[in-house]
Backbone as a ProteinNet text record, in pm:
[ID]
protein_1_A
[PRIMARY]
XXXXXXXXXXXXXXXXXXXXXXXXXXXXXXXXXXXXXXXXXXXXXXXXXXXXXXXXXXXXXXXXXXXXXXXXXXXXXXXXXXXXXXXXXXXXXXXXXXXXXXXXXXXXXXXXXXXXXXXX
[TERTIARY]
84.2	0	89.9	57.9	141.1	98.5	197	168.1	110.1	18.3	-36.7	62.6	78.9	173.5	123.5	215.5	183	211.7	110.4	127.9	179.7	257.2	305.6	187.7	187	76.8	85.7	204.7	221.4	296	250.9	319.3	436.6	538	652.3	614.5	679.4	655.8	539.4	512.6	403	269.7	170.1	34.6	-17.5	-67.7	-123.6	-257.7	-282.3	-409.8	-482.7	-611.7	-690.9	-785.8	-814.8	-904.8	-826.9	-877.4	-808.7	-797.9	-899.7	-901.8	-853.7	-742.7	-687.7	-785.6	-873.3	-972.1	-1068.1	-1099.7	-1188.3	-1119.3	-991.1	-915.9	-914.7	-895.6	-894.4	-1030.3	-1135.1	-1269.9	-1297.2	-1254.9	-1272.5	-1196.1	-1075.1	-996.8	-1067.4	-1124	-1197.1	-1320.7	-1390.9	-1511.5	-1479.4	-1372.6	-1335.1	-1289.9	-1221.6	-1183.7	-1306.4	-1404.6	-1529.4	-1605.2	-1608.5	-1675.3	-1608.8	-1476.2	-1404.6	-1441.7	-1450.8	-1489.2	-1630.9	-1722.7	-1861	-1865.7	-1786.8	-1783.6	-1737.2	-1632.7	-1582.6	-1689.2	-1755.6	-1860.8	-1973.9	-2012.3	-2120.1	-2079.4	-1954	-1905.9	-1907.9	-1864.1	-1862.9	-2004.8	-2095.5	-2234	-2295.2	-2263.4	-2311.4	-2263.1	-2137.4	-2082.9	-2160.3	-2186.1	-2260.3	-2400.4	-2467.5	-2602.6	-2602.1	-2505.1	-2497.5	-2469.4	-2378.2	-2347.6	-2466.9	-2535.8	-2653.5	-2760.8	-2784.2	-2885.6	-2841.4	-2714.8	-2660.4	-2673.5	-2651.9	-2659.6	-2798.1	-2893.7	-3034	-3057.3	-2980.9	-3002.2	-3116.6	-3111.9	-3218.7	-3195.7	-3298.7	-3289.5	-3273.2	-3235.4	-3224.8	-3362.2	-3463.1	-3599.2	-3636.5	-3595.7	-3622.3	-3549.6	-3430	-3355.5	-3428.8	-3470.6	-3540.1	-3673.4	-3740.4	-3872.2	-3869.3	-3750.2	-3737	-3789.1	-3870	-3923.9	-3869.3	-3774.1	-3716.9	-3819.8	-3808.9	-3898.6	-3848.9	-3921.9	-3890.3	-3751.8	-3714.4	-3583.1	-3472.6	-3486.8	-3386.3	-3377.7	-3492.8	-3493	-3420.7	-3444.4	-3378.1	-3227	-3187.7	-3045.2	-2977.5	-3044.2	-2988.8	-2976.5	-3076.9	-3073.8	-2958.7	-2938.4	-2829.3	-2694.2	-2678.4	-2553.5	-2527.2	-2633.2	-2621.1	-2580.1	-2639.7	-2606	-2459.6	-2413.7	-2274	-2181.4	-2214.8	-2135	-2127.1	-2240.8	-2242.4	-2173.3	-2183.8	-2112.8	-1962.2	-1912.7	-1769.6	-1726.8	-1809.5	-1776	-1772.9	-1866.9	-1877.9	-1811.7	-1734.1	-1671.5	-1587.8	-1508.7	-1421.5	-1502.5	-1614.7	-1700.5	-1766	-1813.8	-1878.2	-1780.2	-1657.1	-1556.1	-1527.7	-1521.7	-1496.9	-1613.6	-1736	-1853	-1855.6	-1823.8	-1820.5	-1713.2	-1599.1	-1492	-1533.2	-1609.6	-1657.1	-1756.4	-1841	-1939.7	-1872.2	-1769.1	-1702	-1605.3	-1566.5	-1461.7	-1494.5	-1617.9	-1651.3	-1715.9	-1729.2	-1799	-1702.1	-1736.5	-1662.2	-1743.7	-1680.8	-1756.6	-1832.4	-1946	-2035.8	-1963.8	-1886.9	-1819.1	-1720.7	-1652.1	-1559.6	-1635.4	-1748.8	-1830.2	-1877.9	-1921.6	-1967.2	-1851.3	-1732.7	-1615.7	-1581.8	-1589.6	-1560.6	-1656.7	-1782.6	-1884.8	-1870.6	-1844.1	-1840.2	-1709	-1600.8	-1472.4	-1437.1	-1503.9	-1474.8	-1525.5	-1450.5	-1492.8	-1613.1	-1710.1	-1830.1	-1808.2	-1858.1	-1841.6	-1917.4	-1859.9	-1917.3	-2012.3
-116.3	0	124.2	222.1	341.8	443.6	518.2	621.7	744.5	809.6	933.7	1045.6	1136.1	1246.4	1337.3	1387.9	1478.5	1621.5	1705.7	1846.1	1920.2	2025.1	2107.7	2180	2191.7	2253.6	2406.3	2461.1	2605.5	2649.7	2760	2817.4	2901.1	2914.7	2998.8	3144.9	3230	3373.2	3419.2	3550.2	3607.6	3576.9	3564.8	3538.6	3663.7	3648.5	3766	3804.9	3932.6	3981.7	4050.5	4023.7	4076.6	4187	4191.4	4291.2	4382.5	4502.1	4596.2	4541	4471.1	4415.2	4270.1	4240.6	4104.2	4004.5	4049	3958.9	3905.4	3987.5	3943	3832.3	3847.4	3742.6	3613	3624.8	3505.6	3438.1	3517.5	3462.9	3392.8	3455.2	3394.4	3262	3257.8	3134.1	3024	3060.5	2961.6	2913.4	3006.8	2972.4	2878.6	2906.4	2820.9	2682.9	2678	2549.2	2467.4	2533	2466.6	2421.4	2506.7	2469.6	2347.6	2339.6	2223	2096.1	2107.3	1991.5	1946.1	2039.4	2005.5	1936.7	1984.5	1923.5	1778.1	1754.1	1616.6	1529.8	1581	1504.6	1469.5	1565.4	1539.7	1430.3	1432.8	1329	1192.1	1187.2	1060.1	1009.9	1099.2	1060.5	1008	1072.3	1025.1	882.3	854.6	719.6	619	653.5	564.5	538.4	643.2	626.8	537	556.4	473.6	327.5	304.2	166.3	101.3	175.8	121.2	82.6	169.2	138.7	20.9	19.2	-88.9	-223.7	-224.4	-347.9	-371.1	-291.8	-304.9	-294.9	-206.6	-182	-81.9	27	126	212.7	285.4	368.1	515.4	591.8	736.4	796.4	742.2	790.5	770.5	656.9	633.5	736.5	773.9	876.7	1009.7	1047.1	1174.9	1180.5	1067.1	1063.7	1028.3	1008.3	970.7	1081.9	1045.6	1139.5	1100.5	1177.6	1142	1156	1068.3	1078.2	1188.1	1210.3	1319.7	1302.6	1180.3	1155.1	1192.5	1150.8	1183.6	1334.4	1402	1547.4	1616.6	1570.1	1629.2	1603.9	1482.5	1450.6	1534.9	1553.1	1634.7	1780.1	1830.7	1969.5	1990.5	1895.9	1905.9	1901.6	1811.1	1799.5	1927	1981.6	2104.3	2222.2	2232.4	2340.9	2331.7	2211.8	2192.1	2229.2	2184.9	2210.8	2360.7	2428.5	2572.3	2649	2598.6	2660	2655.7	2545.4	2532.9	2627.7	2638.3	2724.8	2871.1	2911	3051.5	3081.2	2988	3003.1	3130.1	3161	3278.1	3406.8	3409.6	3527.5	3542.4	3432.1	3435.1	3480.9	3431.9	3471.3	3621	3671.5	3814.8	3897.4	3852.7	3923.9	3922.8	3809.6	3800.9	3892.5	3900.1	3988.6	4134.2	4169	4306.4	4339.7	4244.7	4266.8	4281.7	4201.6	4201.7	4318.9	4383.9	4485.6	4600.9	4646.6	4760.7	4726.1	4598.9	4557.1	4520.1	4559.1	4518.9	4408.6	4298.9	4193.2	4248	4191.3	4238.6	4251.9	4150.2	4153.7	4270	4299.7	4412.7	4545.1	4552.8	4675	4699.8	4595.1	4609	4654.1	4594.7	4634.3	4781.6	4826	4966.6	5059	5024.8	5109.3	5107.9	4992.4	4982.3	5030.5	5032.9	5073.1	5217.9	5278.4	5418.1	5505.4	5611.4	5704.9	5781.9	5795.4	5868.8	6016	6106.1	6249	6289.6	6384.1	6428.3	6542.4
0	0	0	-82.6	-90.7	14.1	62.5	161.5	93.8	162.3	110.4	136.2	41	62.7	173.6	252.4	361.4	317.5	327.6	294.3	415.7	390.8	499.9	562.2	694.3	766.2	765.6	743.9	744.7	619.7	565	449.9	498.5	413.2	448.2	429	504.3	490.7	575	564.9	642.3	577.8	659.4	611.8	541.8	419.3	352	412.8	423.4	472.6	358.9	347.6	237.9	283	411.9	466.5	560.1	582.7	671.9	813.5	857.2	992	985.7	1052.2	1052.2	1110.7	1201.2	1261.1	1154.9	1055	946.7	867.5	842.1	772.3	853.1	983	1068.3	1067.7	1076.6	1074	941.1	831.7	700.1	691.2	745.5	744.6	823.4	939.8	1019.5	945.3	883	808.7	692.5	621	508.3	556.6	670.8	728.7	765.2	825.2	861.7	736.8	635	509.8	447.3	453.2	400.9	475.6	609.4	690.5	657.6	641.1	606.9	470.8	376.5	243.5	250.4	328.5	344.9	410.7	513.8	581.1	485.8	400.7	304.8	205.6	160.1	68.7	136.5	260.9	332.8	359.4	393.7	415.2	285.5	175.3	45.4	19.3	53.2	36.6	122	248.1	338.2	283.4	237.2	183.1	59.1	-29.6	-150.5	-116.6	-22.3	17.7	87	170.6	239.2	138.4	40.5	-60.4	-147.3	-185.3	-267.3	-196	-65.4	13.2	72	28	65.7	216.8	281.4	423.9	442.8	368.7	364.1	241.7	202.5	81.9	118.2	20.2	40.8	69.3	8.4	33.4	180.4	238.7	381	467.6	426.9	501.4	492.1	372.5	351.2	426.6	438.8	501.6	650.1	705	845.9	935.6	1032.7	1131.4	1268.3	1320.4	1450.8	1562.4	1663	1778.3	1872.3	1979.9	2071.9	2135	2168.9	2229.8	2131.3	2006.4	1905	1883.9	1882.3	1865.1	1980.4	2103.8	2220.5	2216.6	2179.2	2171.1	2063.1	1950	1842.4	1886.4	1955.3	2002.6	2100.6	2189.7	2287	2216.4	2121	2046.8	1965.9	1906.6	1826.7	1915.7	2033.2	2125.3	2168.2	2197.4	2236	2121.3	2002	1881.8	1854.3	1856.4	1831	1943.5	2064.6	2176.1	2156.8	2105.1	2077	1966	1863.3	1750.1	1792.7	1875.7	1914.3	2048.5	2100.5	2232.1	2241.5	2140.4	2145.6	2150.9	2080.7	2081.9	2218.6	2273.2	2405.2	2512.5	2506	2604.3	2594.6	2473.6	2455.5	2509.3	2481.7	2532.6	2685.6	2746	2890.9	2948	2880.1	2923.3	2916.4	2813.3	2799.9	2910.3	2945.5	3050.5	3186.6	3208.9	3338.1	3354.6	3246.2	3250.6	3344.3	3346.4	3428.3	3560.2	3588.8	3709.4	3820.7	3939.4	4057.7	4123.1	4162.7	4229.6	4350.2	4377.6	4483.3	4616.9	4654.2	4784.7	4792	4682.8	4682.1	4691.3	4623.9	4629.7	4772.5	4841.2	4980.1	5067.4	5048.9	5126.4	5104.5	4979.8	4949.6	5022.2	5021.9	5084.2	5235.6	5295.7	5442.2	5501.5	5425.6	5481.3	5451.8	5357.1	5325.8	5439.9	5465.3	5568.3	5516.6	5600.2	5564.1	5591.1	5503.8	5528.7	5655.9	5729.1	5855.5	5835.1
[MASK]
++++++++++++++++++++++++++++++++++++++++++++++++++++++++++++++++++++++++++++++++++++++++++++++++++++++++++++++++++++++++

């Protein structure tokens, strides 16, 4: 069996930027990486469906007409929430950081109020 060629994971030189904001370029790179993964998954799913139909396990029509029960719907919703949470984790962390930036924890606020000298 022949070995598959290994591509280099990093290009030489500086990364070219196409937009004024480097964050937009990074987001585009992540989006394209995700799109590539989805494309591969769709190809593999197509292979599974063709093999299943060829071997008379089930047909594509049965897949299209499948109605998941409540348990399957709940499991899918939970998996989807986890998946989307992972994808948007960096955005959520940034939003939480922005919210926390101007806030003093409650216990510190109480200490500030109770320890400050009151005007006479």
